[in-house]
C-alpha positions as CSV (number, residue, x, y, z in Angstrom):
1,X,18.2,12.0,-84.5
2,X,15.9,10.2,-82.0
3,X,16.0,11.7,-78.4
4,X,18.1,9.6,-76.2
5,X,16.0,8.6,-73.1
6,X,17.9,7.9,-69.7
7,X,16.1,4.9,-68.7
8,X,17.6,4.7,-65.4
9,X,16.8,8.4,-64.7
10,X,13.1,7.6,-65.7
11,X,13.0,4.9,-63.3
12,X,14.3,7.1,-60.4
13,X,11.7,9.8,-61.4
14,X,8.8,7.0,-61.1
15,X,10.3,6.0,-57.6
16,X,10.7,9.7,-56.6
17,X,6.8,10.3,-57.3
18,X,5.9,7.1,-55.7
19,X,7.6,7.9,-52.7
20,X,5.9,11.3,-52.1
21,X,2.5,9.7,-53.0
22,X,2.9,7.2,-50.6
23,X,4.3,9.7,-47.9
24,X,1.6,12.1,-48.5
25,X,-1.3,9.8,-48.8
26,X,-0.6,5.9,-48.1
27,X,-0.3,3.2,-50.3
28,X,-4.0,4.3,-51.7
29,X,-2.6,7.1,-53.0
30,X,0.1,5.4,-55.2
31,X,-2.4,4.1,-58.0
32,X,-0.7,3.5,-61.2
33,X,-3.0,6.3,-62.7
34,X,-1.8,9.0,-60.0
35,X,1.9,7.4,-60.3
36,X,2.1,8.0,-64.3
37,X,0.1,11.5,-64.0
38,X,2.7,12.7,-61.3
39,X,5.8,11.3,-63.2
40,X,4.3,13.1,-66.7
41,X,3.6,9.7,-68.4
42,X,0.9,8.1,-69.9
43,X,-0.5,5.1,-68.0
44,X,0.6,2.7,-69.9
45,X,4.0,4.2,-70.7
46,X,5.1,3.1,-67.0
47,X,5.3,-0.6,-68.0
48,X,8.2,0.4,-70.3
49,X,10.1,0.9,-66.7
50,X,8.2,-1.4,-64.5
51,X,6.3,-4.5,-65.2
52,X,3.6,-3.4,-62.3
53,X,2.7,-1.6,-59.3
54,X,4.3,-4.0,-57.0
55,X,7.8,-3.8,-59.0
56,X,7.3,-0.1,-58.5
57,X,6.6,-0.5,-54.8
58,X,9.5,-2.8,-54.5
59,X,11.9,-0.5,-55.9
60,X,10.5,2.3,-53.5
61,X,11.1,-0.2,-50.5
62,X,14.8,-0.8,-51.9
63,X,15.5,3.0,-52.0
64,X,14.0,3.2,-48.1
65,X,16.4,0.6,-47.3
66,X,19.5,2.2,-49.0
67,X,18.8,5.4,-47.5
68,X,18.7,3.7,-44.1
69,X,21.9,1.6,-44.9
70,X,23.9,4.9,-45.9
71,X,23.9,6.2,-42.5
72,X,25.9,2.8,-41.4
73,X,29.4,3.9,-41.5
74,X,31.4,0.7,-40.2
75,X,35.0,2.2,-41.4
76,X,36.6,-1.3,-40.2
77,X,34.7,-1.5,-36.9
78,X,33.7,-5.0,-35.6
79,X,31.9,-6.3,-32.6
80,X,30.0,-4.0,-30.4
81,X,31.3,-0.9,-31.8
82,X,30.2,-1.8,-35.2
83,X,26.8,-3.3,-33.7
84,X,26.3,0.1,-32.0
85,X,26.8,2.0,-35.2
86,X,24.5,-0.3,-37.2
87,X,21.3,0.0,-34.6
88,X,22.0,4.0,-34.3
89,X,22.2,4.5,-37.9
90,X,18.7,2.5,-38.5
91,X,17.0,4.4,-35.9
92,X,14.3,7.0,-37.0
93,X,16.4,10.3,-35.7
94,X,15.8,12.7,-38.3
95,X,13.5,13.4,-41.0
96,X,14.8,11.8,-43.8
97,X,15.1,8.2,-41.7
98,X,11.5,8.8,-40.3
99,X,10.4,9.2,-44.0
100,X,11.9,6.2,-44.9
101,X,10.5,4.5,-42.0
102,X,6.9,5.4,-43.3
103,X,7.9,3.7,-46.6
104,X,9.2,0.4,-44.7
105,X,5.7,0.5,-43.0
106,X,3.8,0.8,-45.9
107,X,5.7,-1.9,-47.4
108,X,5.4,-4.2,-44.9
109,X,1.7,-4.1,-44.7
110,X,1.6,-4.4,-48.2
111,X,3.7,-7.5,-48.2
112,X,1.3,-9.4,-45.9
113,X,-1.1,-9.7,-49.0
114,X,1.8,-10.2,-51.6
115,X,3.7,-13.1,-51.7
116,X,6.6,-11.9,-53.6
117,X,6.8,-8.5,-51.5
118,X,6.6,-10.6,-48.4
119,X,9.6,-12.8,-49.6
120,X,11.8,-9.6,-50.4
121,X,11.0,-8.5,-46.9
122,X,11.9,-11.8,-45.3
123,X,15.1,-11.8,-47.2
124,X,16.0,-8.6,-46.1
125,X,15.0,-9.5,-42.4
126,X,17.1,-12.7,-42.6
127,X,20.4,-10.6,-43.9
128,X,19.7,-8.2,-41.1
129,X,19.5,-10.8,-38.4
130,X,22.6,-12.7,-39.7
131,X,24.5,-9.2,-39.7
132,X,23.4,-8.6,-35.9
133,X,24.5,-12.4,-35.1
134,X,27.6,-11.8,-36.6
135,X,28.5,-8.7,-34.8
136,X,27.4,-10.1,-31.6
137,X,29.6,-13.2,-32.0
138,X,32.6,-10.9,-32.7
139,X,31.6,-8.7,-29.5
140,X,31.7,-11.9,-27.4
141,X,34.9,-13.1,-28.7
142,X,36.6,-9.6,-28.4
143,X,35.3,-9.6,-24.6
144,X,33.0,-6.4,-25.0
145,X,29.9,-8.5,-25.1
146,X,29.7,-10.4,-21.5
147,X,25.8,-11.0,-20.9
148,X,24.5,-14.6,-20.6
149,X,21.8,-13.9,-22.5
150,X,21.5,-15.9,-25.5
151,X,22.4,-14.4,-29.0
152,X,19.0,-15.1,-30.6
153,X,17.5,-13.1,-27.9
154,X,19.2,-10.2,-28.1
155,X,19.0,-10.4,-31.9
156,X,15.1,-10.3,-31.4
157,X,15.6,-7.5,-29.0
158,X,17.4,-5.3,-31.6
159,X,14.8,-6.1,-34.4
160,X,11.9,-5.3,-32.2
161,X,13.7,-2.3,-30.6
162,X,14.5,-0.6,-34.2
163,X,11.0,-1.8,-35.5
164,X,8.9,-0.5,-32.7
165,X,10.9,3.0,-32.8
166,X,10.1,3.4,-36.5
167,X,6.6,2.5,-36.1
168,X,6.2,4.6,-33.1
169,X,8.0,7.7,-34.5
170,X,5.0,7.5,-36.9
171,X,2.0,6.8,-34.7
172,X,3.1,8.0,-31.5
173,X,5.9,10.3,-31.6
174,X,5.6,11.9,-28.4
175,X,6.2,8.5,-26.9
176,X,9.4,8.1,-29.0
177,X,11.6,10.9,-29.1
178,X,15.1,10.8,-30.2
179,X,16.2,11.3,-26.8
180,X,14.0,8.1,-25.6
181,X,15.3,5.8,-28.3
182,X,18.8,6.6,-27.6
183,X,18.4,6.0,-23.9
184,X,17.0,2.5,-24.9
185,X,19.6,1.8,-26.9
186,X,22.4,2.8,-24.2
187,X,20.3,0.9,-21.8
188,X,20.5,-2.2,-23.8
189,X,24.3,-1.6,-24.7
190,X,24.9,-1.2,-21.0
191,X,23.2,-4.2,-20.2
192,X,25.0,-6.5,-22.6
193,X,28.4,-5.5,-21.5
194,X,27.5,-6.8,-17.9
195,X,28.4,-10.8,-17.0
């Protein structure tokens, strides 16, 4: 009887080892040869699960996004409450989210020279910004967001605050403690509640 292979599990295992290679040695460490070796495959066997390295990197990026997204618990919240939850959940405030941020940072770097991966990131960025716009509009309608600052500027600030916190948690953690990140968010939310 032929051995039954769980292809989804194998794909997950490949992503696991790619994640480890990237977080320990950067994108340069995640060569097809190293990925195959760490996963216990012959080099050519990876093609049964992923067409190429960029597909493995993309799947690893999607796992990082899924980790961050898993912390967002809106539970029927809308407007300012949902906006606060979404922003706090995406901040690198624990080891799992800091590691996910490392993978995201490497993906951002790789996407600069890879049109397919760049398109994938833009797709995510547009969806994220769209969600922020929607929550800000709800907060204004509910009377919780009272600032006259335009919505687009508020979205820009939140994206930059979050992306900056992720970068600084990796390259300058002494300048971006969890307490400081929380203070920045609180300052933002206090400011937008004022007319």
